[in-house]
C-alpha positions as CSV (number, residue, x, y, z in Angstrom):
1,M,0.0,0.0,0.0
2,N,1.2,3.5,-0.8
3,L,2.1,5.6,2.3
4,D,0.2,8.5,0.9
5,D,-3.0,6.4,1.1
6,F,-3.0,6.4,4.9
7,P,-5.0,9.0,6.9
8,R,-2.7,11.6,8.2
9,T,-3.0,15.0,9.9
10,A,-0.3,17.6,9.4
11,L,1.5,18.4,12.7
12,A,5.2,18.5,11.9
13,H,7.4,21.0,10.2
14,L,8.7,18.9,7.3
15,P,11.1,18.1,5.9
16,T,13.4,18.4,8.8
17,P,17.0,19.4,8.0
18,L,19.8,17.0,7.2
19,E,23.1,18.5,8.2
20,P,26.8,17.5,8.1
21,M,28.6,17.0,11.4
22,E,32.1,17.8,10.1
23,R,33.7,18.9,13.4
24,L,32.4,16.0,15.3
25,G,33.3,13.6,12.5
26,A,36.9,15.0,12.5
27,D,37.1,14.4,16.3
28,L,35.9,10.8,16.0
29,S,38.1,9.8,13.0
30,S,41.4,8.0,13.6
31,A,44.6,7.9,11.6
32,E,44.3,4.2,11.2
33,L,40.6,3.8,10.4
34,G,39.6,7.2,9.1
35,G,36.0,7.6,10.0
36,P,32.6,7.7,8.4
37,R,31.0,10.8,6.9
38,L,28.6,12.0,9.6
39,F,25.3,13.7,9.2
40,V,22.4,14.6,11.6
41,K,18.7,14.3,10.7
42,R,17.2,17.1,12.8
43,D,14.0,15.5,14.0
44,D,14.3,17.7,17.1
45,C,13.0,20.4,14.6
46,T,9.6,18.9,13.9
47,G,8.1,22.0,15.6
48,L,5.3,20.7,17.8
49,A,5.9,21.9,21.4
50,L,9.7,22.1,20.8
51,G,9.7,19.1,18.5
52,G,10.9,15.5,18.5
53,N,10.4,12.2,16.8
54,K,7.0,11.4,18.2
55,T,5.4,14.2,16.1
56,R,5.8,12.1,12.9
57,K,4.0,9.2,14.6
58,L,1.3,11.4,15.9
59,E,0.4,12.6,12.4
60,F,-0.9,9.1,11.7
61,L,-2.1,8.3,15.2
62,M,-4.1,11.5,15.6
63,A,-5.6,11.1,12.2
64,E,-6.8,7.6,13.3
65,A,-8.2,9.2,16.5
66,L,-10.1,11.8,14.6
67,E,-11.5,9.3,12.2
68,A,-12.8,7.3,15.2
69,G,-14.6,10.3,16.5
70,A,-12.4,10.6,19.6
71,T,-13.0,13.5,22.0
72,C,-9.8,12.9,23.9
73,V,-6.6,10.9,23.8
74,I,-4.8,8.9,26.5
75,A,-1.0,8.5,26.6
76,A,1.5,7.1,29.1
77,G,5.2,7.6,29.8
78,G,7.7,8.7,32.4
79,V,7.5,12.0,34.2
80,Q,9.9,13.5,31.7
81,S,8.4,11.7,28.6
82,N,8.9,13.4,25.3
83,H,6.0,11.4,23.8
84,V,3.4,12.6,26.2
85,R,4.5,16.2,25.8
86,Q,4.1,16.0,22.0
87,T,0.8,14.1,22.4
88,A,-0.5,16.9,24.7
89,A,0.5,19.5,22.2
90,A,-1.1,17.6,19.3
91,A,-4.3,17.2,21.3
92,A,-4.4,20.9,22.0
93,K,-3.8,21.8,18.4
94,L,-6.7,19.5,17.3
95,G,-9.1,20.5,20.0
96,L,-9.0,17.2,21.9
97,G,-8.6,16.5,25.6
98,A,-5.3,15.0,26.7
99,H,-5.0,12.6,29.6
100,L,-1.5,11.5,30.7
101,V,-0.5,8.6,32.9
102,L,3.0,9.2,34.2
103,T,5.1,6.7,36.1
104,R,7.9,7.8,38.5
105,N,10.3,5.3,36.9
106,V,13.5,7.2,37.5
107,P,14.8,6.9,41.1
108,P,14.8,10.2,43.1
109,D,18.6,10.4,43.1
110,A,19.1,9.8,39.4
111,A,19.0,13.4,38.5
112,R,20.0,14.6,42.0
113,D,17.3,17.2,41.8
114,R,13.9,15.6,42.5
115,D,12.0,18.9,42.8
116,G,13.3,20.1,39.5
117,Y,12.7,16.7,37.9
118,D,9.0,16.8,38.9
119,R,8.4,20.5,38.0
120,T,10.5,21.5,35.0
121,G,11.4,20.2,31.5
122,N,8.7,18.1,29.8
123,I,6.2,18.0,32.7
124,L,6.1,21.8,32.9
125,L,5.1,21.8,29.3
126,D,2.5,19.1,29.8
127,R,0.8,21.3,32.4
128,L,1.1,24.4,30.2
129,L,-0.6,22.5,27.4
130,G,-3.6,21.8,29.6
131,A,-3.2,18.0,30.0
132,E,-4.8,16.1,32.8
133,I,-2.1,14.1,34.6
134,R,-2.2,11.0,36.8
135,F,0.9,9.6,38.5
136,L,1.8,6.0,39.1
137,P,4.6,4.7,41.3
138,A,7.7,3.1,39.7
139,G,6.7,-0.3,38.3
140,G,3.0,0.6,38.0
141,D,1.0,-1.0,35.3
142,R,0.6,1.8,32.7
143,A,-1.5,-0.3,30.3
144,A,-4.0,-1.2,33.1
145,A,-4.1,2.4,34.3
146,M,-4.9,3.6,30.7
147,D,-7.6,1.1,30.4
148,E,-9.1,2.1,33.7
149,L,-9.0,5.8,32.7
150,A,-10.6,5.0,29.3
151,A,-13.4,3.2,31.0
152,E,-14.0,6.2,33.3
153,L,-14.0,8.7,30.4
154,R,-16.5,6.5,28.4
155,A,-18.8,6.3,31.5
156,A,-18.7,10.1,31.6
157,G,-19.7,10.3,27.9
158,G,-16.3,10.8,26.4
159,R,-14.8,8.9,23.4
160,P,-11.1,8.3,24.3
161,Y,-8.5,7.1,21.9
162,V,-5.7,5.2,23.7
163,I,-2.2,5.7,22.2
164,P,0.3,2.9,22.8
165,L,3.5,3.6,24.8
166,G,5.8,5.7,22.7
167,G,3.2,5.8,19.9
168,S,4.9,2.6,18.8
169,N,2.5,0.4,16.8
170,A,1.9,-0.2,13.1
171,T,0.1,3.1,12.8
172,G,2.7,5.2,14.5
173,A,5.5,3.5,12.6
174,L,4.1,4.8,9.4
175,G,5.6,8.2,10.4
176,Y,9.1,6.8,10.1
177,A,8.3,4.8,7.1
178,L,7.5,8.1,5.4
179,C,10.6,9.6,7.0
180,A,12.7,7.0,5.1
181,R,11.6,8.4,1.8
182,E,12.3,12.0,2.9
183,L,15.7,11.0,4.3
184,L,16.8,9.1,1.2
185,A,16.0,12.1,-1.1
186,Q,17.9,14.5,1.2
187,A,20.9,12.1,1.5
188,E,21.1,11.6,-2.3
189,A,21.1,15.4,-2.8
190,L,23.6,16.2,0.0
191,C,26.2,13.4,-0.2
192,G,25.2,11.0,-2.9
193,G,23.4,8.3,-0.8
194,L,23.0,6.7,2.6
195,D,24.7,3.7,4.2
196,A,23.4,3.7,7.8
197,V,21.2,5.4,10.3
198,V,21.9,5.4,14.1
199,L,19.2,6.3,16.5
200,A,17.9,5.8,20.1
201,S,15.6,2.8,20.5
202,S,13.2,2.1,23.4
203,S,9.6,1.4,22.5
204,G,10.8,0.6,19.0
205,G,8.5,2.5,16.6
206,S,10.9,4.9,15.0
207,Q,13.5,2.2,14.2
208,A,10.8,-0.2,13.0
209,G,9.2,2.4,10.8
210,L,12.6,3.4,9.2
211,I,13.4,-0.3,8.5
212,A,10.0,-0.9,7.0
213,G,10.2,2.3,4.9
214,L,13.6,1.5,3.5
215,A,12.5,-2.1,2.7
216,A,9.5,-0.7,0.9
217,L,11.8,1.5,-1.2
218,G,14.2,-1.4,-1.8
219,H,17.1,0.4,-0.1
220,P,19.8,-1.6,1.8
221,A,20.8,1.1,4.4
222,R,21.3,-0.3,7.9
223,V,19.1,1.1,10.7
224,I,21.0,0.6,14.0
225,G,19.1,1.1,17.2
226,V,21.0,2.0,20.4
227,E,19.0,0.6,23.2
228,V,18.6,3.2,26.0
229,D,16.8,1.1,28.6
230,G,19.6,-1.2,29.8
231,D,17.8,-4.2,28.4
232,R,18.7,-5.1,24.8
233,E,16.5,-8.1,24.4
234,K,13.4,-6.3,25.5
235,V,14.1,-3.4,23.1
236,A,14.9,-5.7,20.2
237,A,11.8,-7.7,20.7
238,A,9.7,-4.5,20.7
239,V,11.4,-3.3,17.5
240,R,10.8,-6.7,15.8
241,E,7.1,-6.7,16.9
242,V,6.4,-3.3,15.5
243,A,8.5,-3.9,12.4
244,A,6.4,-7.0,11.6
245,A,3.2,-5.1,12.1
246,A,4.3,-2.2,9.9
247,A,5.5,-4.6,7.2
248,Q,2.1,-6.2,7.1
249,R,0.4,-2.8,6.9
250,L,2.6,-1.9,3.9
251,G,2.2,-5.2,2.2
252,L,5.8,-6.3,2.7
253,D,7.3,-9.7,3.7
254,A,7.4,-9.4,7.5
255,S,10.1,-11.9,7.9
256,E,12.4,-10.0,5.6
257,V,11.8,-6.7,7.4
258,V,12.3,-8.3,10.8
259,A,15.6,-9.8,9.7
260,R,16.9,-6.2,9.2
261,V,16.4,-5.3,12.9
262,E,19.8,-4.4,14.5
263,V,20.0,-3.3,18.2
264,V,23.2,-2.6,20.0
265,A,23.7,-2.8,23.8
266,G,26.1,-1.3,26.2
267,Y,25.0,2.3,26.2
268,G,21.7,2.2,28.2
269,G,23.5,2.0,31.5
270,P,21.7,0.6,34.5
271,G,18.2,1.5,33.1
272,Y,15.9,4.0,31.5
273,G,16.5,7.6,32.3
274,L,19.6,6.8,34.4
275,P,22.6,9.0,33.5
276,T,25.9,7.5,32.4
277,P,29.3,9.0,32.0
278,E,29.3,8.1,28.3
279,M,26.0,9.9,27.8
280,R,27.3,13.1,29.5
281,R,30.5,13.1,27.4
282,A,28.4,12.6,24.2
283,V,26.0,15.4,25.1
284,E,28.9,17.8,25.9
285,L,30.8,16.8,22.8
286,A,27.8,17.3,20.5
287,A,27.1,20.7,22.1
288,R,30.7,21.9,21.9
289,R,31.6,20.6,18.5
290,E,28.3,21.1,16.6
291,G,26.2,23.4,18.7
292,L,23.8,20.5,18.9
293,L,21.7,20.0,22.0
294,L,20.9,16.4,22.8
295,D,18.9,14.9,25.7
296,P,20.1,12.7,28.7
297,V,17.5,10.0,28.2
298,Y,17.5,9.1,24.5
299,S,19.7,11.0,22.0
300,G,22.6,11.5,24.4
301,K,22.8,7.7,24.9
302,A,22.4,7.1,21.2
303,M,25.2,9.5,20.4
304,A,27.4,7.6,22.9
305,G,26.5,4.5,21.0
306,L,27.5,6.2,17.7
307,I,30.8,7.2,19.2
308,G,31.4,3.7,20.4
309,L,30.5,2.1,17.1
310,I,33.0,4.4,15.3
311,A,35.7,3.6,17.8
312,E,35.1,-0.1,17.2
313,G,35.6,0.4,13.5
314,R,32.0,-0.6,12.6
315,F,31.9,1.8,9.6
316,G,34.0,2.3,6.6
317,A,35.8,5.6,5.9
318,D,33.5,6.4,3.1
319,D,30.3,5.3,4.8
320,R,27.6,8.0,5.0
321,V,26.1,7.7,8.5
322,V,23.1,9.7,9.7
323,F,22.5,10.2,13.4
324,L,18.7,10.7,13.9
325,H,18.2,13.4,16.5
326,S,14.9,12.4,18.1
327,G,14.6,15.5,20.2
328,G,14.0,15.6,24.0
329,T,16.0,18.6,24.8
330,P,13.5,19.9,27.4
331,A,14.6,17.0,29.7
332,L,18.1,18.6,30.0
333,F,16.6,21.1,32.4
334,A,15.3,18.3,34.7
335,Y,18.8,16.7,34.8
336,R,20.7,20.0,35.3
337,S,22.7,18.6,38.3
338,V,24.2,15.9,36.0
339,F,25.9,18.6,34.0
340,E,26.6,21.2,36.7
341,D,30.0,20.3,37.9
342,D,33.0,21.4,35.8
343,G,33.9,17.8,34.7
344,A,36.6,17.1,32.1
345,D,36.8,19.1,28.9
346,A,35.2,17.3,26.0
C-alpha cells in the first residue's frame, strides 16, 4: 500500500533538515581507520511543542483518533516523557482533551534534583498544554491504568483514543516509514546516498518504521538502534514486533523486514532515564563541536552509541552515516545537576 494512502493530519514542520557534522566527525576519526562521513537528521526540529520524533508518529495516530470520532486521547510515559509532551500538544492543536498517565520510573537520586525533575522540563510543558495528569509509582502497570482511565472517560460520555507507549504500533511506525523516503531524497542530494542510520531505540516504533520504509523502497541502508533502557533483548523484541506489524500494513514480507532489525547494547547504563558518564560526554561533545543539544535519556545515549561504534571500526571511511536526533532537549533542564560540575573538557 502506498504511504500517501493512509490517513494523516499535518502536525510537523517537514522536511526536517539533514546537516553534516564535520567537526564532530573529525574528532571521531582515527589515523588508522579514518571515519565515516557523519550527518544529523534534525527531528528535534519537527516543531510541535519544541519538536521531537513522536510528532511524525502522531500525524498518523491522531488522524486515526479523529476518524474514530475521539473527543480525547490517553498517553502514558515517564515523568519526563517526550512522547506525552508532544501528544498533549497535538491534542491541544486539534481540540481534543489530553489525559496522561505518568510513572515515576526514575529513582529520586538519578537526576540529583527531584524537585526540578517533577516540575520542569517536559512536565512543565505538559501542564502548560492543559493536559490532565495521573501519576503511578515506579513499576506501575501503565496499560492497566490507561484502560481504567478510558473506562472512566467513556462512562462520563467521552470517546477516548488510547495511544500505545511511545506511539509505537503499526500506525505510529508509518511516520518513520514516510521519513525514510524523505531522508533518502535528502541524502542523495547532500552526499550521494545513505549507508546507515543510528538512533535511540526504546519502544521501537521509530526504528521499526525506518526499517519498513527502507524495505518498501528497496534500499539496503542499515538502521542501527542503540537501546537506552539497559535491556537489549526487551528493546529488540519491541522493534521486531512493530516492524512486523508495519511490514504487514505496507504489504511487505514481514520476515524479511524483521531480519533487518539491529539493536546494540552497552549504552543504556543501569536503566531507562539513568545517566551514564558516556552519555554526559556525548552530550557535551555534540554541544561543543556542533552546537547540537541532545537529551540525557534518548539522544545522548544514542550519540554515545554512535561514538562507540565508530571507535570499534564498525563503519568504513566512506560510509555515509546519519544520526537521527529524536529531540527531547527539554529534559536537559530536569537533569541539570548531572551537567553542573566542571567535569573534564570534551
